C-alpha positions in Angstrom: 0.0 0.0 0.0 1.4 3.4 -1.0 2.3 6.0 1.7 2.8 9.1 -0.4 -0.1 11.2 -1.5 1.0 11.1 -5.1 1.4 7.4 -5.0 -2.1 7.0 -3.6 -3.4 9.1 -6.5 -1.5 7.0 -9.0 -3.2 3.9 -7.7 -6.6 5.5 -8.1 -5.7 6.7 -11.6 -4.4 3.3 -12.6 -7.6 1.6 -11.4 -9.8 4.0 -13.4 -7.6 3.4 -16.5 -7.6 -0.3 -16.1 -11.4 -0.4 -15.8 -11.9 1.8 -18.9 -9.5 -0.3 -20.9 -11.2 -3.5 -19.8 -14.6 -2.1 -20.9 -13.3 -1.2 -24.3 -11.6 -4.6 -24.8 -14.8 -6.3 -23.7 -16.8 -4.3 -26.2 -14.5 -5.3 -29.0 -14.7 -9.0 -28.1 -18.5 -8.7 -27.9 -18.8 -7.1 -31.3 -16.5 -9.8 -32.8 -18.7 -12.6 -31.4 -21.9 -10.9 -32.7 -20.4 -10.6 -36.1 -19.4 -14.2 -36.2 -23.0 -15.2 -35.1 -24.4 -13.1 -37.9 -22.0 -14.7 -40.4 -23.1 -18.2 -39.2 -26.7 -17.1 -39.7 -25.9 -15.9 -43.3 -27.0 -12.3 -42.4 -24.6 -10.4 -44.6 -26.1 -6.9 -44.1 -26.2 -7.2 -40.3 -22.6 -8.6 -40.2 -21.4 -5.6 -42.4 -23.2 -3.1 -40.2 -21.6 -4.6 -37.0 -18.2 -4.8 -38.7 -18.3 -1.0 -39.4 -18.8 -0.3 -35.7 -16.3 -3.0 -34.8 -13.6 -1.6 -37.0 -14.1 1.9 -35.5 -13.8 0.6 -32.0 -10.7 -1.4 -32.8 -9.0 1.5 -34.5 -9.8 3.8 -31.6 -8.4 1.2 -29.1 -5.2 0.8 -31.2 -4.8 4.6 -31.4 -5.0 4.8 -27.6 -2.6 1.9 -27.2 -5.2 -0.3 -25.5 -4.4 -3.0 -28.1 -1.5 -3.2 -30.4 -1.8 -1.7 -33.9 -1.0 -5.0 -35.6 -3.5 -6.9 -33.4 -6.1 -4.4 -34.5 -5.3 -4.9 -38.1 -5.2 -8.7 -37.8 -8.6 -8.8 -36.1 -10.2 -6.5 -38.7 -8.6 -8.5 -41.6 -9.8 -11.9 -40.3 -13.4 -10.8 -39.8 -13.4 -8.8 -43.1 -12.3 -11.9 -45.0 -15.1 -14.0 -43.4 -17.7 -11.4 -44.4 -16.2 -11.3 -48.0 -16.4 -15.1 -48.2 -20.1 -14.9 -47.1 -20.8 -12.4 -49.8 -19.1 -14.5 -52.5 -21.0 -17.7 -51.3 -24.3 -15.9 -51.7 
């Protein structure tokens, strides 16, 4: 447990940041799961709409260093290719 006033403040600040980052990561994972469900159900339009929001969230998280830039690009690429494959199959 910190003794200095500034150290106590750092602990509070770190906690707030960790919670915010955790919420954003959770939202990204939730969108990814929902997109995959829409793809399995052959709902191309819904999957595309969800993907647009997903890509925006991922880009913002990467910009703020919540996730790595290459991780963001990899996630977007994998989901985008699945949506493209769904479009070609239809």
